[in-house]
C-alpha positions in Angstrom: -18.2 11.9 -11.0 -17.5 8.5 -9.4 -14.2 7.4 -8.1 -14.0 4.6 -10.7 -14.0 7.1 -13.6 -11.2 9.3 -12.3 -8.0 9.1 -14.3 -4.8 7.6 -12.9 -1.9 9.9 -12.0 1.2 9.6 -14.2 3.5 11.3 -11.6 3.2 8.3 -9.2 4.9 5.0 -10.2 4.8 1.5 -8.6 8.3 0.6 -7.5 9.8 -2.7 -6.4 10.2 -4.0 -2.9 12.5 -6.7 -1.5 10.5 -7.9 1.5 7.2 -7.4 3.3 6.0 -8.5 6.7 2.9 -8.1 8.9 3.6 -7.7 12.6 1.1 -7.4 15.5 0.9 -4.1 17.3 1.2 -3.7 21.1 -2.6 -3.1 21.3 -4.7 -6.2 20.9 -6.1 -6.8 17.3 -3.8 -4.2 15.7 -1.3 -5.0 12.9 1.3 -3.2 10.9 2.8 -3.8 7.5 6.6 -3.3 7.2 8.1 -3.1 3.6 11.8 -2.9 2.7 13.4 -2.2 -0.6 15.5 0.2 -2.6 14.2 3.2 -4.5 15.8 3.8 -8.0 16.3 7.5 -7.3 18.1 9.2 -4.4 15.4 11.9 -4.2 12.4 9.7 -4.6 9.6 9.9 -2.0 8.3 6.3 -1.3 5.0 5.6 0.3 2.6 2.7 1.1 -0.8 3.7 -0.4 -3.9 1.6 0.2 -6.1 1.2 -2.8 -9.7 2.7 -2.8 -12.6 0.2 -2.7 -16.3 0.7 -2.7 -16.9 -2.9 -1.4 -14.9 -4.9 1.0 -12.3 -6.9 -1.0 -10.9 -10.3 0.1 -7.3 -8.8 0.1 -6.9 -5.1 0.4 -4.3 -3.9 -2.1 -1.5 -1.7 -0.7 0.7 -0.2 -3.4 4.4 0.6 -3.0 4.7 3.9 -4.9 7.3 6.5 -5.6 7.0 10.2 -6.6 9.7 12.5 -7.7 9.5 16.1 -6.5 10.5 18.3 -9.4 10.2 15.3 -11.8 14.0 14.6 -12.1 15.6 11.4 -10.9 19.0 11.7 -9.1 20.2 8.3 -10.2 21.4 6.4 -7.1 19.8 3.6 -5.1 18.2 4.7 -1.8 17.2 2.0 0.7 13.8 2.5 2.4 11.8 0.9 5.2 8.2 1.8 5.5 5.5 1.0 8.0 1.7 1.5 7.8 -1.0 0.6 10.3 -3.5 -1.9 8.8 -6.4 -0.6 10.8 -9.2 0.2 8.3 -7.3 -1.1 5.3 -7.6 -4.9 5.7 -9.9 -7.0 3.5 -12.1 -9.8 4.7 -9.1 -12.2 4.4 -6.1 -9.8 4.6 -3.9 -7.6 2.5 -1.9 -7.7 -0.7 1.3 -5.7 -1.1 1.7 -4.6 -4.7 5.0 -3.4 -6.2 6.4 -3.2 -9.7 8.3 -6.5 -9.3 5.8 -8.7 -7.3 2.7 -9.0 -5.2 2.5 -10.7 -1.8 -0.6 -11.7 0.1 -0.9 -11.9 3.9 -3.9 -13.2 5.9 -4.7 -10.7 8.6 -7.6 -11.1 11.1 -10.1 -8.4 11.9 -10.7 -6.9 8.4 -13.9 -5.7 6.9 -16.7 -8.1 6.2 -17.0 -9.6 2.7 -19.7 -7.9 0.7 -19.9 -4.9 3.1 -20.3 -1.4 1.6 -17.4 0.8 2.6 -18.0 4.4 3.6 -16.2 7.1 1.7 -14.9 10.1 3.6 -16.0 13.5 2.5 
């Protein structure tokens, strides 16, 4: 079974974000994505999840997702600040942050080469 034919999970949802920024790391040619927002549930676990690609994309999609342990939302807004290293998840031009309310593209140097086949772990 190929990755493209696997079904999407319904327990993970895209959530909104307020701001996103790419910052250089302390080591040369390293970059980090910082995303800020509010989760709609007090008990929601929020993550930045890079999309899976078989070929190098121009902009590597990074989704802002939330999961609910136990499946019940404790209704209250919860602020979040998330950071992810962009090493290994940068397209030939950069990245695209994908939330439920918007998408933002950032040009980031040092990504994969356009048209290059990516290696899958496992």
